[in-house]
C-alpha positions as CSV (number, residue, x, y, z in Angstrom):
1,H,56.5,-136.9,12.6
2,Y,59.6,-138.9,13.3
3,L,61.8,-136.0,14.4
4,H,61.3,-134.1,17.7
5,A,60.1,-130.5,17.3
6,S,63.1,-129.2,19.2
7,T,65.4,-130.2,16.3
8,K,63.6,-128.1,13.8
9,F,65.6,-124.9,14.3
10,K,68.9,-126.7,14.5
11,L,68.2,-128.7,11.3
12,L,67.2,-125.5,9.4
13,K,70.4,-123.9,10.4
14,I,72.4,-126.9,9.2
15,A,70.5,-127.0,5.9
16,Q,71.0,-123.2,5.4
17,K,74.6,-123.5,6.2
18,E,75.2,-126.5,3.9
19,L,72.9,-125.5,1.0
20,V,73.2,-121.7,1.0
21,E,76.2,-120.5,3.0
22,A,78.6,-123.1,1.6
23,H,77.5,-122.3,-2.0
24,A,76.9,-118.5,-1.6
25,S,79.6,-117.5,-4.1
26,T,78.3,-120.0,-6.7
27,L,74.7,-118.8,-6.1
28,I,75.8,-115.2,-6.8
29,E,78.3,-115.7,-9.7
30,S,76.8,-118.7,-11.5
31,D,76.2,-117.8,-15.2
32,K,73.4,-120.3,-15.4
33,N,71.0,-119.1,-12.7
34,G,73.2,-117.1,-10.3
35,F,72.3,-113.7,-8.8
36,F,74.3,-111.8,-11.5
37,R,72.5,-113.7,-14.3
38,L,69.1,-113.0,-12.7
39,L,70.0,-109.3,-12.5
40,R,70.9,-109.3,-16.2
41,D,67.7,-111.0,-17.2
42,N,65.6,-108.9,-14.8
43,R,63.9,-112.0,-13.2
44,L,62.3,-110.2,-10.3
45,D,60.5,-113.3,-8.8
46,D,63.6,-115.4,-8.8
47,L,65.6,-112.5,-7.4
48,R,63.0,-112.2,-4.6
49,R,63.3,-115.9,-3.8
50,L,67.1,-115.8,-3.8
51,R,67.3,-112.8,-1.5
52,S,64.8,-114.5,0.8
53,L,67.1,-117.5,1.1
54,F,70.1,-115.4,1.9
55,A,68.2,-113.2,4.4
56,K,66.9,-116.3,6.3
57,A,70.3,-117.9,6.4
58,S,72.1,-115.0,8.1
59,H,72.4,-111.2,8.1
60,A,76.0,-111.6,6.9
61,L,74.8,-113.4,3.8
62,D,72.2,-110.7,3.2
63,L,74.9,-108.1,3.3
64,Q,77.0,-110.2,0.9
65,L,74.1,-110.1,-1.5
66,C,73.8,-106.3,-1.2
67,D,77.6,-106.1,-1.9
68,A,77.1,-108.2,-5.0
69,L,74.3,-105.9,-6.1
70,H,76.7,-102.9,-5.6
71,A,79.5,-104.6,-7.6
72,F,77.2,-105.7,-10.4
73,V,75.6,-102.2,-10.8
74,R,79.0,-100.5,-10.6
75,R,80.5,-102.8,-13.3
76,S,77.4,-102.3,-15.5
77,G,77.7,-98.6,-15.1
78,A,81.3,-98.7,-16.1
79,D,80.4,-100.8,-19.2
80,L,77.8,-98.3,-20.1
81,V,80.2,-95.4,-19.9
82,H,82.7,-97.4,-22.1
83,E,80.0,-98.1,-24.6
84,F,79.3,-94.4,-25.1
85,T,82.8,-93.1,-25.1
86,T,84.8,-91.9,-28.0
87,C,88.0,-89.8,-28.5
88,V,88.3,-86.1,-29.3
89,S,91.2,-83.7,-29.5
90,S,92.7,-83.0,-26.1
91,S,92.4,-79.3,-26.9
92,S,88.7,-79.4,-27.0
93,K,86.7,-77.1,-24.8
94,T,83.2,-77.1,-23.6
95,P,80.9,-74.9,-25.7
96,P,77.3,-73.9,-25.1
97,H,75.2,-76.6,-26.8
98,D,74.0,-75.1,-30.0
99,N,71.7,-77.0,-32.3
100,N,72.6,-74.5,-35.0
101,N,76.2,-75.8,-35.2
102,T,77.1,-78.2,-38.0
103,N,79.6,-81.0,-37.7
104,E,82.3,-79.5,-39.9
105,T,85.7,-79.5,-38.2
106,T,89.1,-78.2,-39.1
107,N,91.4,-80.3,-36.9
108,G,92.7,-83.8,-36.5
109,S,95.0,-85.3,-33.8
110,S,96.5,-88.6,-33.0
111,P,94.4,-91.1,-31.0
112,S,97.1,-91.3,-28.3
113,S,96.6,-87.6,-27.5
114,R,92.8,-87.8,-27.3
115,P,90.9,-88.3,-24.0
116,E,87.7,-90.2,-23.9
117,V,84.4,-88.3,-23.9
118,I,80.7,-89.3,-24.2
119,R,79.7,-89.7,-27.8
120,D,76.0,-88.9,-27.5
121,P,75.3,-87.2,-24.1
122,V,71.5,-87.3,-24.5
123,K,71.3,-91.0,-25.2
124,F,73.9,-91.7,-22.5
125,V,71.8,-89.9,-19.8
126,K,68.7,-91.7,-21.0
127,A,70.5,-95.0,-20.7
128,V,71.7,-94.2,-17.2
129,L,68.2,-93.2,-16.1
130,A,66.8,-96.4,-17.6
131,M,69.4,-98.4,-15.8
132,R,68.6,-96.6,-12.5
133,A,64.9,-97.3,-12.9
134,K,65.6,-101.0,-13.6
135,Y,67.7,-101.5,-10.4
136,D,65.6,-99.3,-8.3
137,L,62.7,-101.7,-9.1
138,V,65.0,-104.6,-8.2
139,V,65.7,-103.1,-4.8
140,R,62.0,-102.3,-4.1
141,A,60.6,-105.7,-5.4
142,A,63.4,-108.2,-4.6
143,F,64.9,-106.6,-1.5
144,D,61.7,-105.2,-0.1
145,G,63.1,-101.6,-0.2
146,D,65.8,-102.6,2.3
147,T,67.8,-99.5,3.3
148,I,71.1,-101.2,3.0
149,A,70.3,-102.3,-0.5
150,Q,69.2,-98.7,-1.3
151,K,72.5,-97.4,0.1
152,K,74.5,-99.9,-1.9
153,L,72.7,-99.0,-5.1
154,K,73.3,-95.3,-4.5
155,D,77.0,-95.9,-3.8
156,A,77.3,-97.9,-7.0
157,F,75.8,-95.1,-9.2
158,E,77.9,-92.5,-7.5
159,A,81.0,-94.6,-8.1
160,F,80.8,-94.7,-11.9
161,V,79.0,-91.3,-12.3
162,N,81.9,-89.6,-10.4
163,A,84.7,-91.5,-12.1
164,D,84.8,-88.4,-14.3
165,P,82.4,-85.9,-12.7
166,S,82.9,-83.1,-15.2
167,R,82.1,-85.4,-18.1
168,T,78.9,-86.6,-16.4
169,A,77.9,-83.1,-15.4
170,N,78.3,-81.9,-19.0
171,C,76.2,-84.8,-20.3
172,L,73.4,-84.1,-17.8
173,V,73.4,-80.4,-18.7
174,V,73.2,-81.2,-22.4
175,Y,70.3,-83.6,-21.7
176,V,68.4,-80.9,-19.8
177,D,69.2,-78.4,-22.6
178,E,67.7,-80.8,-25.1
179,L,64.6,-81.1,-23.0
180,M,64.3,-77.3,-22.7
181,R,64.8,-76.7,-26.4
182,T,62.6,-79.4,-28.0
183,G,61.9,-82.2,-25.5
184,F,58.9,-80.5,-23.7
185,K,56.9,-79.6,-26.8
186,G,53.3,-80.7,-26.4
187,L,53.9,-82.1,-22.9
188,Q,51.6,-81.3,-20.0
189,E,53.0,-79.8,-16.8
190,D,52.9,-83.2,-14.9
191,A,54.9,-84.8,-17.7
192,V,57.4,-82.0,-17.7
193,E,57.9,-82.2,-14.0
194,A,58.4,-86.0,-14.1
195,E,61.1,-85.5,-16.7
196,L,62.9,-82.9,-14.6
197,D,62.6,-85.1,-11.5
198,Q,64.5,-87.8,-13.4
199,A,67.2,-85.4,-14.2
200,V,67.4,-84.3,-10.6
201,V,67.8,-88.0,-9.6
202,L,71.1,-88.1,-11.6
203,F,72.1,-84.7,-10.3
204,R,72.0,-86.0,-6.7
205,Y,74.7,-88.5,-7.6
206,L,77.1,-85.8,-8.7
207,H,79.7,-84.9,-6.0
208,D,81.0,-81.8,-7.8
209,K,77.7,-79.9,-8.2
210,D,79.5,-76.7,-8.8
211,V,80.8,-78.1,-12.1
212,F,77.3,-78.8,-13.1
213,E,76.3,-75.2,-12.1
214,N,79.1,-73.8,-14.3
215,F,78.0,-75.8,-17.4
216,Y,74.3,-75.2,-16.7
217,K,74.9,-71.5,-16.5
218,T,76.6,-71.5,-19.9
219,Y,73.8,-73.5,-21.6
220,L,71.1,-71.5,-19.9
221,A,72.7,-68.2,-21.1
222,K,72.6,-69.5,-24.7
223,R,68.9,-70.5,-24.4
224,L,67.9,-67.1,-22.9
225,L,69.9,-64.9,-25.3
226,L,68.7,-66.8,-28.4
227,N,65.2,-67.4,-27.0
228,K,65.5,-71.1,-27.5
229,S,63.5,-72.3,-24.5
230,V,60.2,-74.1,-25.2
231,S,58.8,-73.1,-21.8
232,F,60.0,-70.5,-19.3
233,E,57.8,-72.3,-16.7
234,A,59.9,-75.4,-17.2
235,E,63.1,-73.3,-16.8
236,K,61.7,-71.9,-13.5
237,M,60.7,-75.4,-12.3
238,M,64.2,-76.7,-12.9
239,L,65.6,-73.7,-10.9
240,A,63.2,-74.4,-8.1
241,K,64.3,-78.1,-7.9
242,L,68.0,-77.1,-7.9
243,K,67.4,-74.6,-5.1
244,A,65.5,-77.3,-3.1
245,E,68.5,-79.6,-3.5
246,C,71.4,-77.2,-2.9
247,G,70.0,-74.1,-1.3
248,Y,69.4,-70.5,-2.5
249,Q,73.1,-69.7,-3.0
250,F,73.4,-72.3,-5.7
251,T,70.8,-70.6,-8.0
252,T,71.4,-67.0,-7.1
253,K,73.2,-66.2,-10.4
254,L,70.8,-68.4,-12.4
255,E,67.8,-66.4,-11.1
256,G,69.7,-63.2,-11.7
257,M,69.9,-64.1,-15.4
258,F,66.1,-64.5,-15.6
259,S,65.7,-61.2,-13.8
260,D,67.9,-59.5,-16.4
261,V,65.8,-61.0,-19.2
262,R,62.6,-59.6,-17.7
263,S,64.0,-56.2,-17.0
264,S,65.5,-56.0,-20.5
265,K,62.1,-56.5,-22.1
266,D,60.7,-53.7,-20.0
267,A,63.6,-51.5,-20.9
268,V,63.2,-52.1,-24.6
269,E,59.5,-51.3,-24.4
270,D,60.3,-48.1,-22.6
271,F,62.9,-47.2,-25.2
272,K,60.4,-47.6,-28.1
273,A,58.1,-45.1,-26.3
274,S,60.9,-42.7,-25.6
275,Q,61.9,-39.4,-27.2
276,E,65.2,-40.8,-28.4
277,Y,63.4,-43.5,-30.4
278,R,60.8,-41.0,-31.9
279,A,63.6,-38.6,-32.9
280,L,65.4,-41.2,-35.0
281,K,63.1,-40.6,-38.0
282,G,61.7,-37.2,-37.2
283,T,57.9,-37.5,-37.3
284,T,58.1,-41.3,-38.1
285,T,56.9,-43.4,-35.2
286,R,59.7,-46.0,-35.6
287,P,62.9,-46.5,-37.6
288,F,63.1,-49.0,-40.4
289,F,64.4,-51.8,-38.3
290,D,63.7,-53.1,-34.8
291,V,66.3,-53.3,-32.1
292,D,66.2,-55.7,-29.2
293,V,68.7,-55.3,-26.4
294,T,69.4,-57.7,-23.5
295,M,71.3,-56.1,-20.6
296,L,73.5,-58.6,-18.7
297,T,74.5,-57.9,-15.2
298,Q,78.3,-58.6,-14.9
299,G,78.8,-61.5,-12.5
300,F,75.6,-63.3,-13.4
301,W,76.3,-64.3,-17.0
302,P,79.1,-66.6,-18.2
303,V,79.9,-64.2,-21.1
304,L,83.5,-63.4,-21.8
305,S,84.2,-59.8,-22.5
306,T,85.2,-59.4,-26.1
307,P,86.2,-56.2,-28.1
308,R,83.3,-54.6,-29.8
309,C,83.3,-54.9,-33.6
310,A,82.6,-52.1,-36.1
311,L,78.8,-52.2,-36.6
312,P,77.2,-50.8,-39.8
313,E,76.5,-47.1,-39.6
314,V,72.7,-47.5,-39.6
315,V,72.9,-49.9,-36.7
316,E,75.2,-47.6,-34.7
317,R,72.8,-44.7,-35.2
318,F,69.4,-46.3,-34.9
319,G,70.4,-48.9,-32.4
320,V,73.5,-48.5,-30.3
321,D,73.7,-44.7,-29.9
322,A,69.9,-44.2,-29.5
323,F,69.5,-46.9,-26.9
324,E,72.6,-45.9,-25.0
325,A,71.4,-42.3,-24.8
326,F,68.0,-43.4,-23.5
327,Y,69.3,-45.9,-21.0
328,L,72.0,-43.6,-19.5
329,R,69.4,-40.8,-19.2
330,V,67.0,-43.1,-17.3
331,N,69.7,-44.9,-15.3
332,S,72.3,-42.3,-14.4
333,G,75.6,-43.6,-13.1
334,R,75.5,-46.9,-15.0
335,K,77.8,-48.1,-17.8
336,L,77.0,-50.1,-20.9
337,A,79.6,-52.4,-22.6
338,W,78.3,-53.8,-25.8
339,Q,78.9,-57.5,-26.4
340,T,78.6,-57.8,-30.1
341,A,79.9,-61.4,-30.1
342,Q,76.6,-62.6,-28.5
343,G,74.1,-60.9,-30.8
344,T,72.0,-62.1,-33.7
345,A,70.3,-60.3,-36.6
346,E,67.8,-60.8,-39.4
347,V,69.1,-59.5,-42.7
348,R,67.0,-59.2,-45.9
349,F,69.0,-60.7,-48.8
350,S,67.7,-59.7,-52.2
351,L,69.4,-60.8,-55.4
352,N,66.4,-59.6,-57.5
353,K,62.8,-58.8,-57.0
354,A,61.9,-62.4,-57.3
355,T,64.5,-63.8,-55.0
356,T,64.4,-62.5,-51.4
357,H,65.3,-64.3,-48.2
358,D,65.5,-63.3,-44.6
359,L,68.8,-64.5,-43.2
360,V,69.1,-65.2,-39.5
361,V,72.7,-64.6,-38.8
362,S,75.1,-63.6,-36.0
363,T,76.0,-60.0,-35.4
364,Y,79.5,-60.7,-36.9
365,Q,77.9,-62.2,-40.0
366,M,75.6,-59.2,-40.3
367,C,78.6,-56.9,-40.3
368,I,80.3,-59.0,-43.0
369,L,77.2,-59.1,-45.2
370,S,76.7,-55.3,-44.9
371,L,80.1,-54.8,-46.6
372,F,78.6,-56.3,-49.8
373,D,75.4,-54.2,-49.6
374,G,74.4,-52.5,-52.9
375,H,77.1,-54.1,-55.0
376,R,78.8,-57.3,-55.6
377,R,82.4,-56.4,-55.4
378,S,85.1,-58.8,-54.2
379,L,86.6,-58.3,-50.7
380,S,89.7,-60.0,-49.3
381,F,89.8,-61.4,-45.9
382,R,92.2,-58.6,-44.9
383,N,89.7,-56.0,-46.1
384,I,86.9,-57.6,-44.2
385,Q,89.0,-57.8,-41.0
386,E,89.9,-54.1,-41.2
387,A,86.3,-53.1,-41.9
388,T,84.6,-55.2,-39.2
389,R,87.4,-55.2,-36.6
390,V,86.2,-58.6,-35.3
391,A,88.6,-60.2,-32.8
392,P,90.1,-62.7,-32.4
393,L,90.7,-63.6,-36.0
394,S,89.6,-67.2,-35.4
395,D,86.1,-65.9,-34.7
396,L,86.0,-63.9,-38.0
397,K,87.2,-66.9,-39.9
398,R,84.6,-69.1,-38.3
399,H,81.8,-66.7,-39.2
400,L,83.1,-66.3,-42.7
401,I,83.4,-70.0,-43.3
402,S,79.8,-70.5,-42.1
403,L,78.7,-68.2,-44.9
404,C,80.5,-70.3,-47.5
405,T,79.3,-73.8,-46.5
406,P,77.8,-76.0,-49.3
407,K,74.3,-75.8,-47.8
408,Y,74.4,-72.1,-47.0
409,R,76.7,-70.7,-49.7
410,I,75.8,-67.0,-49.5
411,L,79.4,-66.0,-50.2
412,L,81.8,-67.5,-52.6
413,R,85.6,-67.9,-52.0
414,N,88.2,-68.0,-54.6
415,T,90.0,-71.0,-53.1
416,K,89.0,-74.3,-51.6
417,A,91.9,-74.4,-49.1
418,R,91.0,-75.6,-45.7
419,G,92.1,-72.5,-43.8
420,V,91.5,-68.8,-44.6
421,A,94.4,-66.7,-45.8
422,D,94.7,-62.9,-45.7
423,D,94.5,-62.7,-49.5
424,D,91.4,-65.0,-49.9
425,E,88.7,-63.2,-51.9
426,F,85.0,-63.3,-51.1
427,T,82.1,-62.4,-53.4
428,V,78.3,-62.7,-53.1
429,N,76.8,-65.9,-54.6
430,A,74.5,-64.6,-57.3
431,K,73.1,-68.2,-57.7
432,F,72.1,-68.6,-54.0
433,A,68.8,-70.4,-53.7
434,S,66.7,-71.9,-50.9
435,K,63.2,-73.2,-50.6
436,L,62.8,-71.4,-47.3
437,K,61.9,-67.7,-47.1
438,R,63.6,-67.4,-43.7
439,V,67.0,-69.1,-43.7
440,R,68.9,-69.7,-40.4
441,V,72.6,-69.8,-41.1
442,P,74.3,-72.1,-38.5
443,L,77.9,-71.6,-37.3
444,V,80.4,-74.4,-38.1
445,S,82.1,-76.2,-35.3
446,T,85.8,-76.1,-35.0
447,S,88.3,-78.0,-32.8
448,S,88.5,-75.0,-30.5
449,N,84.7,-74.9,-29.7
450,R,83.3,-78.3,-30.0
451,G,83.3,-81.5,-27.9
452,D,83.0,-82.5,-24.3
453,P,85.3,-81.5,-21.5
454,P,88.6,-83.3,-21.4
455,A,89.0,-86.2,-19.0
456,G,91.0,-85.9,-15.8
457,D,91.6,-83.1,-13.3
458,A,92.0,-80.6,-16.1
459,A,88.3,-81.1,-16.8
460,V,87.3,-78.8,-13.9
461,P,86.9,-75.4,-15.5
462,R,89.3,-72.7,-14.4
463,A,86.4,-70.5,-13.2
464,V,85.2,-73.3,-10.9
465,E,88.7,-73.9,-9.5
466,E,88.9,-70.1,-8.7
467,D,85.4,-70.2,-7.1
468,R,86.4,-73.2,-5.0
469,R,89.5,-71.4,-3.7
470,H,87.4,-68.5,-2.6
471,L,84.8,-70.7,-1.0
472,V,87.3,-72.8,0.9
473,E,89.1,-69.7,2.2
474,A,85.9,-68.1,3.2
475,N,84.8,-71.2,5.1
476,V,88.1,-71.5,6.9
477,V,88.0,-67.9,8.0
478,R,84.3,-68.3,9.1
479,I,85.1,-71.5,11.1
480,M,88.2,-70.1,12.7
481,K,86.4,-66.8,13.6
482,T,83.9,-68.9,15.6
483,R,86.3,-71.5,17.1
484,K,89.3,-69.2,17.6
485,T,91.6,-72.2,17.8
486,L,91.3,-75.5,16.0
487,H,93.4,-78.6,15.2
488,H,94.4,-79.1,11.6
489,N,92.5,-82.4,11.1
490,D,89.4,-80.9,12.8
491,L,89.5,-77.9,10.5
492,I,89.9,-80.1,7.4
493,A,86.9,-82.2,8.5
494,E,84.7,-79.2,9.2
495,V,85.5,-77.5,5.9
496,T,84.7,-80.7,4.0
497,R,81.4,-81.1,5.9
498,Q,80.3,-77.6,5.2
499,L,81.1,-77.7,1.5
500,A,79.9,-81.2,0.7
501,H,76.6,-79.9,-0.7
502,R,78.6,-78.2,-3.5
503,F,81.7,-80.3,-4.0
504,Y,84.1,-82.5,-2.0
505,P,87.4,-80.5,-1.5
506,Q,90.5,-82.6,-1.4
507,P,92.6,-82.3,1.9
508,T,95.6,-81.1,-0.1
509,F,93.5,-78.3,-1.7
510,I,92.2,-77.2,1.7
511,K,95.8,-77.2,3.0
512,K,96.9,-74.9,0.2
513,C,94.1,-72.5,1.0
514,I,95.1,-72.6,4.7
515,E,98.8,-71.9,3.7
516,S,97.6,-68.9,1.7
517,L,95.6,-67.6,4.7
518,L,98.7,-68.0,6.9
519,E,100.8,-66.0,4.5
520,R,98.2,-63.2,4.5
521,E,98.1,-63.4,8.4
522,Y,94.4,-64.4,8.7
523,L,95.7,-67.3,10.8
524,E,98.8,-68.3,12.7
525,R,100.1,-71.7,13.8
526,E,100.1,-72.6,17.5
527,P,103.6,-73.4,18.7
528,D,104.5,-77.1,19.0
529,T,101.1,-78.2,17.8
530,R,99.2,-78.9,14.5
531,A,96.6,-76.3,15.5
532,Y,95.8,-72.9,14.1
533,K,94.7,-69.6,15.8
534,Y,92.5,-67.0,14.3
535,L,93.9,-63.5,14.1
536,A,91.3,-60.8,14.5
């Protein structure tokens, strides 16, 4: 050895400075073998060596490499979002995901008026989860699970996921909906739980979890009302995971929906053993059709109240009137409001003795088809509207058009015009044919009920905005009741901290809620300060 041992440390520092620190930017950004290139090619061994060089050189360089990881993942996430985006009409709203819907549409709009939405939510979520698994492995293998690197990775995902939180929340809900409908068929419980755990990983990145709850409630309601879930155990498992993440208040309404479904089944069984049911056909033990009723507790279900349509007389007598008499006798003091817009029916369609199909249709479509029962007369749209009293008219048109599509042409229309006019005539298609005995008739999609939520602030549903206002005001009152007097900035910080598990309220939004409480004399301003005082 021709160098003294005491020079070893100094020489290493010089070598690290000249060979690593001086070329750090090149080592990170080089397209040949730089850090970004290694990440793209997923070269874990080379990434581990590069990170070891940076960590030995200095802690600052190690932090720089973590920052580079954050920047790369964030940019990759933004590229992924861009890859899956497309344009829809700015008037689009978020419907419940319905696999029965076809892709027919009746609207077009200029590209300049169309916000970007995710083209294929399920594939997008799978791509995000695959990306997360890839870079999580990088952090564990190349960065030895370093907490700073983990934090940078989390921040990067949160950055591009929350660029449009409503859009991402909707995609995640559609992904879970797809799993619940078809994705879990044939899977063991461990595999189901693993899939749900992956969904929860992405859920944790969402800042506005209340938006996710709003969408999830809508899709869950559709699955429960149409009995579309592959496994109720999987549904309960998902609720348990959401409760573990956000607390019991987050899932109160969701659990109430399941409770309603269970109690409804018991009520229907009791009805079929009741005196009202037996009296329908005299000595006959049952009427000639089955009725299945689901009772929805107002406040739990995201079901808009719609006017009741005019049901066929036989359904009124053997279904609605009989069940209502039974239910009100057993549950005195309660009130039933029938939501015919949410129902389904099975209708036997017989053109002749040799041609018989069981059509699975909506309640509105059942009412329409019943008008043609026993004869094949022609009915105008105005006649159908007056007989069924379906409102709004757009719903009636949508259900009528769905009975006239090329694949399910049960009714014939005298015109091929795109819209439906009052004088359009409809008749039964005497040549209707299908290879299936049981035919499910899907509803067409229109511009008013298809697509993802629009981008931007308007993407937050109005119901969520209203819930947020109530939550913020309740938290302000609760905090002020405890503290009695509090400075404006401290109150803003405390409200934000308490609501962070559901959403991140903007200071301007909190300020508006405080102003509202001041007007209603829950609070008052302290003179000459930016503080508030609670008024008992």
